[in-house]
C-alpha atoms as a printed R data frame, in Angstrom:
    type eleno elety resid chain resno       x       y        z
1   ATOM     1    CA   MET     A     1  10.129 -14.112  -69.711
2   ATOM     2    CA   THR     A     2   7.889 -16.675  -71.414
3   ATOM     3    CA   ALA     A     3   9.637 -18.759  -74.135
4   ATOM     4    CA   ILE     A     4   8.789 -17.755  -77.818
5   ATOM     5    CA   THR     A     5   7.638 -20.522  -79.980
6   ATOM     6    CA   ALA     A     6   7.303 -18.890  -83.166
7   ATOM     7    CA   ILE     A     7   7.970 -15.570  -84.950
8   ATOM     8    CA   HIS     A     8   4.956 -14.132  -86.870
9   ATOM     9    CA   LEU     A     9   6.812 -11.888  -89.594
10  ATOM    10    CA   ASP     A    10   3.834 -11.990  -92.025
11  ATOM    11    CA   ASP     A    11   0.924 -11.072  -89.876
12  ATOM    12    CA   GLU     A    12   0.785  -7.221  -89.808
13  ATOM    13    CA   GLU     A    13  -2.474  -7.062  -88.254
14  ATOM    14    CA   GLY     A    14  -1.460  -9.423  -85.532
15  ATOM    15    CA   ARG     A    15   1.720  -7.365  -84.693
16  ATOM    16    CA   ILE     A    16  -0.331  -4.005  -84.568
17  ATOM    17    CA   SER     A    17  -2.740  -5.591  -82.309
18  ATOM    18    CA   ALA     A    18   0.360  -6.931  -80.032
19  ATOM    19    CA   LEU     A    19   1.728  -3.541  -80.026
20  ATOM    20    CA   ARG     A    20  -1.481  -1.728  -78.923
21  ATOM    21    CA   ARG     A    21  -1.996  -4.386  -76.231
22  ATOM    22    CA   TYR     A    22   0.785  -2.819  -74.011
23  ATOM    23    CA   GLU     A    23  -0.535   0.814  -74.378
24  ATOM    24    CA   LEU     A    24   2.636   2.262  -74.812
25  ATOM    25    CA   LEU     A    25   2.410   4.515  -77.687
26  ATOM    26    CA   ASP     A    26   2.486   8.123  -76.896
27  ATOM    27    CA   SER     A    27   2.808   7.311  -73.012
28  ATOM    28    CA   ALA     A    28   4.790   9.580  -70.870
29  ATOM    29    CA   PRO     A    29   8.172   8.939  -70.019
30  ATOM    30    CA   GLU     A    30   9.055   6.041  -67.373
31  ATOM    31    CA   ALA     A    31  12.440   5.658  -65.450
32  ATOM    32    CA   GLU     A    32  12.644   1.953  -65.994
33  ATOM    33    CA   PHE     A    33  13.063   2.299  -69.748
34  ATOM    34    CA   ASP     A    34  15.132   5.596  -69.500
35  ATOM    35    CA   THR     A    35  17.470   3.654  -67.361
36  ATOM    36    CA   ILE     A    36  18.059   0.840  -69.956
37  ATOM    37    CA   ILE     A    37  18.761   3.436  -72.502
38  ATOM    38    CA   GLN     A    38  21.360   4.948  -70.347
39  ATOM    39    CA   LEU     A    39  23.086   1.616  -69.745
40  ATOM    40    CA   ILE     A    40  23.093   0.991  -73.453
41  ATOM    41    CA   MET     A    41  24.522   4.266  -74.192
42  ATOM    42    CA   ASN     A    42  27.392   3.681  -71.339
43  ATOM    43    CA   ILE     A    43  28.340   0.244  -72.871
44  ATOM    44    CA   PHE     A    44  28.393   0.865  -76.508
45  ATOM    45    CA   LYS     A    45  29.744   4.352  -76.177
46  ATOM    46    CA   VAL     A    46  27.502   5.851  -78.949
47  ATOM    47    CA   GLU     A    47  25.895   9.108  -79.523
48  ATOM    48    CA   ILE     A    48  22.357   7.511  -80.323
49  ATOM    49    CA   ALA     A    49  20.292   5.015  -78.552
50  ATOM    50    CA   ALA     A    50  16.699   4.395  -78.575
51  ATOM    51    CA   ILE     A    51  13.674   2.086  -77.721
52  ATOM    52    CA   SER     A    52  11.458   2.153  -80.871
53  ATOM    53    CA   LEU     A    53   8.118   1.036  -81.372
54  ATOM    54    CA   ILE     A    54   6.587   0.615  -85.092
55  ATOM    55    CA   ASP     A    55   3.083   1.564  -85.539
56  ATOM    56    CA   THR     A    56   1.138   1.376  -88.851
57  ATOM    57    CA   ASP     A    57   2.678   4.342  -90.441
58  ATOM    58    CA   ARG     A    58   5.216   5.891  -87.670
59  ATOM    59    CA   GLN     A    59   8.071   4.867  -85.497
60  ATOM    60    CA   TRP     A    60   7.663   6.276  -81.882
61  ATOM    61    CA   PHE     A    61  10.443   6.240  -79.365
62  ATOM    62    CA   LYS     A    62   9.407   5.172  -75.858
63  ATOM    63    CA   SER     A    63  12.877   6.176  -74.697
64  ATOM    64    CA   SER     A    64  15.965   7.806  -76.563
65  ATOM    65    CA   GLN     A    65  19.246   9.637  -76.300
66  ATOM    66    CA   GLY     A    66  20.361  11.692  -79.228
67  ATOM    67    CA   MET     A    67  17.311  11.767  -81.125
68  ATOM    68    CA   LEU     A    68  15.921  15.104  -82.096
69  ATOM    69    CA   THR     A    69  12.277  14.061  -82.204
70  ATOM    70    CA   PRO     A    70   9.882  11.907  -80.438
71  ATOM    71    CA   GLY     A    71   9.203   9.889  -83.654
72  ATOM    72    CA   THR     A    72   9.480   9.699  -87.404
73  ATOM    73    CA   PRO     A    73   7.694   8.347  -90.405
74  ATOM    74    CA   ARG     A    74   7.996   4.428  -90.556
75  ATOM    75    CA   SER     A    75   8.811   4.815  -94.358
76  ATOM    76    CA   VAL     A    76  12.504   6.273  -92.888
77  ATOM    77    CA   ALA     A    77  13.174   4.209  -89.960
78  ATOM    78    CA   PHE     A    78  16.050   1.804  -90.023
79  ATOM    79    CA   CYS     A    79  14.217   0.162  -87.329
80  ATOM    80    CA   ASP     A    80  11.748  -0.907  -89.803
81  ATOM    81    CA   TYR     A    81  14.222  -3.404  -91.208
82  ATOM    82    CA   THR     A    82  14.897  -4.554  -87.800
83  ATOM    83    CA   ILE     A    83  11.394  -6.037  -87.115
84  ATOM    84    CA   ARG     A    84  11.375  -7.840  -90.569
85  ATOM    85    CA   SER     A    85  13.465 -10.568  -88.992
86  ATOM    86    CA   ALA     A    86  14.357 -12.447  -85.715
87  ATOM    87    CA   GLU     A    87  17.827 -11.638  -85.947
88  ATOM    88    CA   VAL     A    88  19.756  -8.480  -84.942
89  ATOM    89    CA   PHE     A    89  19.963  -5.990  -87.818
90  ATOM    90    CA   SER     A    90  23.159  -4.340  -88.732
91  ATOM    91    CA   VAL     A    91  24.603  -1.495  -90.873
92  ATOM    92    CA   GLU     A    92  28.180  -0.922  -90.274
93  ATOM    93    CA   ASP     A    93  28.761   1.726  -92.822
94  ATOM    94    CA   ALA     A    94  25.440   3.286  -94.344
95  ATOM    95    CA   MET     A    95  27.434   5.193  -97.284
96  ATOM    96    CA   ARG     A    96  28.532   1.805  -98.808
97  ATOM    97    CA   ASP     A    97  25.266   0.176  -98.199
98  ATOM    98    CA   PRO     A    98  23.056   0.442 -101.277
99  ATOM    99    CA   ARG     A    99  19.865   0.401  -98.909
100 ATOM   100    CA   PHE     A   100  20.707   3.429  -97.013
101 ATOM   101    CA   ARG     A   101  23.457   5.467  -98.723
102 ATOM   102    CA   ASN     A   102  20.893   7.917 -100.369
103 ATOM   103    CA   HIS     A   103  18.948   8.103  -97.074
104 ATOM   104    CA   GLU     A   104  17.985  11.612  -96.016
105 ATOM   105    CA   TRP     A   105  19.704  10.772  -92.596
106 ATOM   106    CA   VAL     A   106  22.806   9.334  -94.133
107 ATOM   107    CA   THR     A   107  23.681  12.032  -97.004
108 ATOM   108    CA   PRO     A   108  24.546  15.205  -94.670
109 ATOM   109    CA   ALA     A   109  28.176  15.221  -93.701
110 ATOM   110    CA   ASP     A   110  27.372  14.494  -90.169
111 ATOM   111    CA   GLY     A   111  24.658  12.039  -90.961
112 ATOM   112    CA   LEU     A   112  24.229   8.476  -89.478
113 ATOM   113    CA   ARG     A   113  26.894   5.795  -90.596
114 ATOM   114    CA   CYS     A   114  26.158   2.914  -88.362
115 ATOM   115    CA   TYR     A   115  23.284   1.219  -86.852
116 ATOM   116    CA   LEU     A   116  22.479  -1.997  -84.839
117 ATOM   117    CA   GLY     A   117  19.036  -2.970  -83.912
118 ATOM   118    CA   ALA     A   118  17.443  -5.752  -81.884
119 ATOM   119    CA   PRO     A   119  13.863  -6.548  -82.299
120 ATOM   120    CA   LEU     A   120  11.518  -6.466  -79.366
121 ATOM   121    CA   THR     A   121   9.661  -9.711  -79.712
122 ATOM   122    CA   THR     A   122   6.787 -10.469  -77.565
123 ATOM   123    CA   PRO     A   123   5.971 -13.594  -75.858
124 ATOM   124    CA   ASP     A   124   3.421 -14.594  -78.823
125 ATOM   125    CA   GLY     A   125   5.829 -13.805  -81.385
126 ATOM   126    CA   TYR     A   126   5.380 -10.236  -82.902
127 ATOM   127    CA   ASN     A   127   8.231  -7.780  -83.239
128 ATOM   128    CA   VAL     A   128   6.662  -4.490  -82.147
129 ATOM   129    CA   GLY     A   129   9.693  -2.515  -82.189
130 ATOM   130    CA   SER     A   130  13.444  -2.575  -81.463
131 ATOM   131    CA   VAL     A   131  16.268  -1.467  -79.350
132 ATOM   132    CA   CYS     A   132  18.685   0.368  -81.387
133 ATOM   133    CA   ILE     A   133  21.989   2.263  -81.241
134 ATOM   134    CA   ALA     A   134  23.550   4.496  -84.166
135 ATOM   135    CA   GLY     A   135  26.536   6.540  -84.740
136 ATOM   136    CA   ARG     A   136  28.107   9.104  -86.912
137 ATOM   137    CA   GLU     A   137  31.257   6.981  -87.883
138 ATOM   138    CA   PRO     A   138  31.455   3.494  -89.569
139 ATOM   139    CA   ARG     A   139  31.784   0.791  -86.917
140 ATOM   140    CA   HIS     A   140  31.976  -3.087  -86.921
141 ATOM   141    CA   PHE     A   141  29.842  -4.661  -84.707
142 ATOM   142    CA   SER     A   142  30.964  -8.033  -83.209
143 ATOM   143    CA   SER     A   143  28.850 -11.164  -82.309
144 ATOM   144    CA   ALA     A   144  29.365  -9.871  -78.674
145 ATOM   145    CA   ASP     A   145  27.809  -6.486  -79.516
146 ATOM   146    CA   ARG     A   146  24.747  -8.321  -81.239
147 ATOM   147    CA   ASP     A   147  24.161 -10.477  -78.199
148 ATOM   148    CA   VAL     A   148  24.479  -7.850  -75.740
149 ATOM   149    CA   LEU     A   149  21.934  -5.764  -77.449
150 ATOM   150    CA   GLN     A   150  19.626  -8.740  -77.965
151 ATOM   151    CA   SER     A   151  19.876  -9.114  -74.173
152 ATOM   152    CA   PHE     A   152  18.752  -5.520  -73.706
153 ATOM   153    CA   ALA     A   153  15.796  -6.217  -75.941
154 ATOM   154    CA   ARG     A   154  14.623  -8.987  -73.922
155 ATOM   155    CA   LEU     A   155  15.007  -6.875  -70.808
156 ATOM   156    CA   VAL     A   156  12.880  -4.232  -72.434
157 ATOM   157    CA   VAL     A   157  10.176  -7.011  -73.310
158 ATOM   158    CA   SER     A   158  10.233  -8.153  -69.800
159 ATOM   159    CA   GLN     A   159   9.720  -4.604  -68.555
160 ATOM   160    CA   MET     A   160   6.826  -4.155  -71.030
161 ATOM   161    CA   GLU     A   161   5.428  -7.547  -69.573
162 ATOM   162    CA   LEU     A   162   5.706  -6.338  -66.162
163 ATOM   163    CA   ARG     A   163   4.059  -3.132  -67.034
164 ATOM   164    CA   LEU     A   164   1.101  -4.686  -68.428
165 ATOM   165    CA   ILE     A   165   0.579  -7.132  -65.422
166 ATOM   166    CA   ALA     A   166   0.732  -3.888  -63.189
167 ATOM   167    CA   LYS     A   167  -2.054  -2.408  -65.441
168 ATOM   168    CA   ARG     A   168  -4.434  -5.328  -65.085
169 ATOM   169    CA   ASP     A   169  -6.625  -6.531  -62.459
170 ATOM   170    CA   SER     A   170  -5.884 -10.148  -62.049
171 ATOM   171    CA   LEU     A   171  -9.337 -11.177  -61.118
172 ATOM   172    CA   THR     A   172 -11.237  -9.466  -63.935
173 ATOM   173    CA   ASP     A   173  -8.718  -8.532  -66.633
174 ATOM   174    CA   ALA     A   174  -9.767  -4.924  -66.399
175 ATOM   175    CA   LEU     A   175  -7.394  -2.465  -65.994
176 ATOM   176    CA   SER     A   176  -5.907  -1.835  -62.512
177 ATOM   177    CA   ARG     A   177  -6.396   1.312  -60.552
178 ATOM   178    CA   ARG     A   178  -3.013   2.497  -61.606
179 ATOM   179    CA   GLY     A   179  -3.784   1.490  -65.108
180 ATOM   180    CA   PHE     A   180  -7.279   3.280  -65.486
181 ATOM   181    CA   GLU     A   181  -5.669   6.373  -63.602
182 ATOM   182    CA   ASP     A   182  -2.885   6.555  -66.136
183 ATOM   183    CA   ALA     A   183  -5.381   6.076  -69.186
184 ATOM   184    CA   VAL     A   184  -7.669   9.049  -67.606
185 ATOM   185    CA   THR     A   185  -4.452  11.220  -67.101
186 ATOM   186    CA   GLU     A   186  -3.472  10.689  -70.768
187 ATOM   187    CA   SER     A   187  -6.848  11.579  -72.004
188 ATOM   188    CA   PHE     A   188  -6.793  14.680  -69.742
189 ATOM   189    CA   ILE     A   189  -3.723  16.015  -71.472
190 ATOM   190    CA   ASP     A   190  -5.079  15.324  -74.647
191 ATOM   191    CA   PHE     A   191  -8.004  17.292  -73.785
192 ATOM   192    CA   GLN     A   192  -5.908  20.273  -72.711
193 ATOM   193    CA   LYS     A   193  -3.801  20.171  -75.772
194 ATOM   194    CA   THR     A   194  -6.807  19.606  -78.524
195 ATOM   195    CA   GLU     A   195 -10.000  19.840  -76.671
196 ATOM   196    CA   THR     A   196 -10.781  16.210  -77.831
197 ATOM   197    CA   PRO     A   197 -13.879  15.483  -75.533
198 ATOM   198    CA   ALA     A   198 -13.757  12.584  -73.051
199 ATOM   199    CA   SER     A   199 -16.104  11.237  -70.540
200 ATOM   200    CA   VAL     A   200 -15.787   8.896  -67.407
201 ATOM   201    CA   ALA     A   201 -18.400   6.726  -65.863
202 ATOM   202    CA   ILE     A   202 -17.778   5.407  -62.091
203 ATOM   203    CA   LEU     A   203 -19.885   2.154  -61.354
204 ATOM   204    CA   ASP     A   204 -20.533   0.320  -58.280
205 ATOM   205    CA   LEU     A   205 -22.364  -2.654  -57.855
206 ATOM   206    CA   ASP     A   206 -25.454  -2.242  -55.470
207 ATOM   207    CA   HIS     A   207 -25.205  -4.215  -52.171
208 ATOM   208    CA   PHE     A   208 -22.445  -6.279  -53.288
209 ATOM   209    CA   LYS     A   209 -21.408  -6.869  -49.533
210 ATOM   210    CA   ALA     A   210 -24.648  -8.862  -49.162
211 ATOM   211    CA   VAL     A   211 -23.610 -10.944  -52.055
212 ATOM   212    CA   ASN     A   212 -20.398 -11.839  -50.337
213 ATOM   213    CA   ASP     A   213 -22.176 -12.368  -47.089
214 ATOM   214    CA   THR     A   214 -24.924 -14.540  -48.770
215 ATOM   215    CA   TYR     A   215 -23.248 -16.842  -51.216
216 ATOM   216    CA   GLY     A   216 -19.513 -16.476  -50.462
217 ATOM   217    CA   HIS     A   217 -16.314 -14.550  -52.022
218 ATOM   218    CA   GLY     A   218 -15.995 -17.098  -54.504
219 ATOM   219    CA   ILE     A   219 -19.406 -16.398  -56.041
220 ATOM   220    CA   GLY     A   220 -18.774 -12.664  -55.423
221 ATOM   221    CA   ASP     A   221 -15.627 -12.816  -57.459
222 ATOM   222    CA   SER     A   222 -17.648 -14.820  -60.301
223 ATOM   223    CA   VAL     A   223 -20.082 -11.817  -60.284
224 ATOM   224    CA   LEU     A   224 -17.397  -9.164  -60.862
225 ATOM   225    CA   ARG     A   225 -15.938 -11.232  -63.631
226 ATOM   226    CA   ALA     A   226 -19.361 -11.535  -65.247
227 ATOM   227    CA   MET     A   227 -20.153  -7.835  -64.785
228 ATOM   228    CA   VAL     A   228 -16.780  -6.934  -66.598
229 ATOM   229    CA   GLU     A   229 -17.628  -9.450  -69.409
230 ATOM   230    CA   ALA     A   230 -21.206  -7.994  -69.896
231 ATOM   231    CA   ALA     A   231 -20.106  -4.440  -70.016
232 ATOM   232    CA   GLY     A   232 -17.482  -5.490  -72.450
233 ATOM   233    CA   LEU     A   233 -20.164  -6.777  -74.838
234 ATOM   234    CA   VAL     A   234 -21.822  -3.452  -75.034
235 ATOM   235    CA   LEU     A   235 -18.784  -0.950  -74.951
236 ATOM   236    CA   ARG     A   236 -17.289   0.296  -77.747
237 ATOM   237    CA   ARG     A   237 -13.534  -0.638  -78.843
238 ATOM   238    CA   THR     A   238 -12.300   2.644  -77.899
239 ATOM   239    CA   ASP     A   239 -13.773   2.465  -74.083
240 ATOM   240    CA   VAL     A   240 -11.569   1.478  -71.385
241 ATOM   241    CA   VAL     A   241 -12.707  -0.421  -68.271
242 ATOM   242    CA   GLY     A   242 -10.647  -0.372  -64.998
243 ATOM   243    CA   ARG     A   243 -11.258  -1.832  -61.541
244 ATOM   244    CA   ILE     A   244 -10.820   0.961  -58.991
245 ATOM   245    CA   GLY     A   245 -11.423  -1.047  -55.988
246 ATOM   246    CA   GLY     A   246 -13.689  -3.744  -54.480
247 ATOM   247    CA   GLU     A   247 -16.788  -3.520  -56.615
248 ATOM   248    CA   GLU     A   248 -16.211   0.066  -58.012
249 ATOM   249    CA   PHE     A   249 -15.198   0.316  -61.551
250 ATOM   250    CA   GLY     A   250 -14.459   3.142  -64.138
251 ATOM   251    CA   VAL     A   251 -15.210   3.464  -67.782
252 ATOM   252    CA   LEU     A   252 -13.347   5.769  -69.782
253 ATOM   253    CA   MET     A   253 -14.777   6.920  -73.060
254 ATOM   254    CA   ARG     A   254 -12.183   8.770  -75.350
255 ATOM   255    CA   GLY     A   255 -13.626  11.303  -77.830
256 ATOM   256    CA   THR     A   256 -17.320  11.095  -76.240
257 ATOM   257    CA   THR     A   257 -19.559  14.011  -75.023
258 ATOM   258    CA   VAL     A   258 -21.320  13.477  -71.835
259 ATOM   259    CA   GLU     A   259 -24.686  13.032  -73.909
260 ATOM   260    CA   ALA     A   260 -23.210  10.053  -75.667
261 ATOM   261    CA   ALA     A   261 -21.476   8.726  -72.692
262 ATOM   262    CA   LEU     A   262 -24.767   8.727  -70.574
263 ATOM   263    CA   GLN     A   263 -26.286   6.285  -73.523
264 ATOM   264    CA   VAL     A   264 -23.154   4.111  -73.126
265 ATOM   265    CA   ALA     A   265 -23.491   3.929  -69.246
266 ATOM   266    CA   GLU     A   266 -26.999   3.124  -69.763
267 ATOM   267    CA   ARG     A   267 -26.230  -0.043  -71.902
268 ATOM   268    CA   VAL     A   268 -23.798  -0.949  -69.219
269 ATOM   269    CA   ARG     A   269 -26.397  -0.615  -66.446
270 ATOM   270    CA   SER     A   270 -28.719  -2.588  -68.652
271 ATOM   271    CA   ALA     A   271 -26.284  -5.224  -69.262
272 ATOM   272    CA   VAL     A   272 -25.554  -5.615  -65.538
273 ATOM   273    CA   GLU     A   273 -29.253  -5.972  -64.631
274 ATOM   274    CA   ALA     A   274 -29.730  -8.511  -67.277
275 ATOM   275    CA   LEU     A   275 -27.022 -11.058  -65.860
276 ATOM   276    CA   ARG     A   276 -28.162 -14.140  -64.722
277 ATOM   277    CA   PHE     A   277 -26.329 -17.332  -62.953
278 ATOM   278    CA   PRO     A   278 -27.713 -20.483  -63.740
279 ATOM   279    CA   GLU     A   279 -26.267 -22.281  -60.597
280 ATOM   280    CA   LEU     A   280 -28.030 -19.383  -58.480
281 ATOM   281    CA   PRO     A   281 -31.127 -18.305  -60.249
282 ATOM   282    CA   GLU     A   282 -32.430 -16.120  -57.474
283 ATOM   283    CA   LEU     A   283 -29.228 -14.113  -57.713
284 ATOM   284    CA   ARG     A   284 -29.536 -10.684  -59.078
285 ATOM   285    CA   VAL     A   285 -27.321  -7.713  -59.446
286 ATOM   286    CA   THR     A   286 -27.496  -4.132  -60.336
287 ATOM   287    CA   ALA     A   287 -25.242  -1.104  -60.718
288 ATOM   288    CA   SER     A   288 -25.224   2.557  -59.866
289 ATOM   289    CA   ILE     A   289 -23.270   4.956  -62.420
290 ATOM   290    CA   GLY     A   290 -22.112   8.470  -62.380
291 ATOM   291    CA   VAL     A   291 -20.911  10.015  -65.557
292 ATOM   292    CA   ALA     A   292 -18.930  13.290  -66.065
293 ATOM   293    CA   ALA     A   293 -17.264  14.901  -69.003
294 ATOM   294    CA   CYS     A   294 -13.640  16.364  -68.775
295 ATOM   295    CA   THR     A   295 -14.445  20.384  -68.550
296 ATOM   296    CA   PRO     A   296 -12.032  23.412  -68.939
297 ATOM   297    CA   ASP     A   297 -12.706  24.035  -65.403
298 ATOM   298    CA   ASP     A   298 -10.911  20.763  -64.312
299 ATOM   299    CA   SER     A   299  -7.132  21.729  -63.509
300 ATOM   300    CA   GLN     A   300  -6.035  18.255  -62.916
301 ATOM   301    CA   PRO     A   301  -7.432  14.692  -63.668
302 ATOM   302    CA   ASP     A   302  -8.773  13.928  -60.049
303 ATOM   303    CA   MET     A   303 -11.234  16.725  -60.560
304 ATOM   304    CA   TRP     A   304 -12.634  15.058  -63.262
305 ATOM   305    CA   LEU     A   305 -12.905  11.758  -61.558
306 ATOM   306    CA   GLU     A   306 -14.398  13.463  -58.403
307 ATOM   307    CA   ALA     A   307 -17.188  14.948  -60.471
308 ATOM   308    CA   ALA     A   308 -17.917  11.214  -61.751
309 ATOM   309    CA   ASP     A   309 -17.664  10.005  -58.334
310 ATOM   310    CA   ARG     A   310 -20.318  12.778  -57.027
311 ATOM   311    CA   ALA     A   311 -22.596  11.702  -59.591
312 ATOM   312    CA   LEU     A   312 -22.324   7.946  -58.215
313 ATOM   313    CA   TYR     A   313 -23.198   9.164  -54.959
314 ATOM   314    CA   LEU     A   314 -26.315  10.852  -56.189
315 ATOM   315    CA   ALA     A   315 -27.242   7.728  -58.218
316 ATOM   316    CA   LYS     A   316 -26.985   5.647  -54.967
317 ATOM   317    CA   GLN     A   317 -29.106   8.185  -52.817
318 ATOM   318    CA   GLY     A   318 -31.688   8.240  -55.712
319 ATOM   319    CA   GLY     A   319 -32.254   4.582  -55.376
320 ATOM   320    CA   ARG     A   320 -29.418   2.767  -57.122
321 ATOM   321    CA   ASN     A   321 -29.468   0.874  -60.405
322 ATOM   322    CA   ARG     A   322 -29.482   4.123  -62.356
323 ATOM   323    CA   VAL     A   323 -27.261   6.478  -64.279
324 ATOM   324    CA   VAL     A   324 -26.751   9.936  -63.006
325 ATOM   325    CA   ARG     A   325 -24.779  12.956  -64.914
326 ATOM   326    CA   GLY     A   326 -22.220  14.760  -62.868
């Protein structure tokens, strides 16, 4: 893992930005993180262990054992103390600690008595959460205990970084196909639970093979990067771009009706058409785009994406360089 040069303890805005970059909050369980927690439980012989992420006003558990809820208010989180330091944070007897002896998790007869947390420090120096253990009896934590938990914290951050790399396309820095499909699935589940609208657009650069054949793959790669950058300038902060494959890209628009999504897609189409390449003034590119909203008739995310893909096919059949609603 990249060495950390400085810890930024007084930059909450930067810390939240670093946390959101990993796109872990409210994500589905993942075996890699669950395995780490199981190892921690086995080594420390504790009743509770968790990978905790600290958002603006809540604590959310990416993986946990012994916790009754998926998260808590930040205001009651022991882990909020952990992220305020570069060091491992320990409470050996909460009943004797003035910070916690009246805490709602401590006062019951079977309440928490001990806690050990190691901050999850990102390579750019932000504590986005912690790996922690807790128990219902007082416990002395040795320097070896601290070192072991800190090693697990580094392991979790390494897994977060690997997960981020796997979800990014190395050429364009858009989401990878896996990353985009994960984001679509999460929005699909949210739609099923809350009926929050969401739309997707599938974009394909027109006649891109001719660009590669005429100018070479190096120029083709430059076109793909320029297209993603141009789209990013006209998309909203909540929109997500992913490279589905080759010259095909997806745009996920959360909380967006199909009518609004069509307007966003048209801005993207216009931005692509306006691209210019000073070293090749004759080079022009356009994009065909299909748009579809998630509907109650969609029983799985693939049906939603297929509707947008069918609309893309109609856009190509209709003459390309256009937006079509699915």
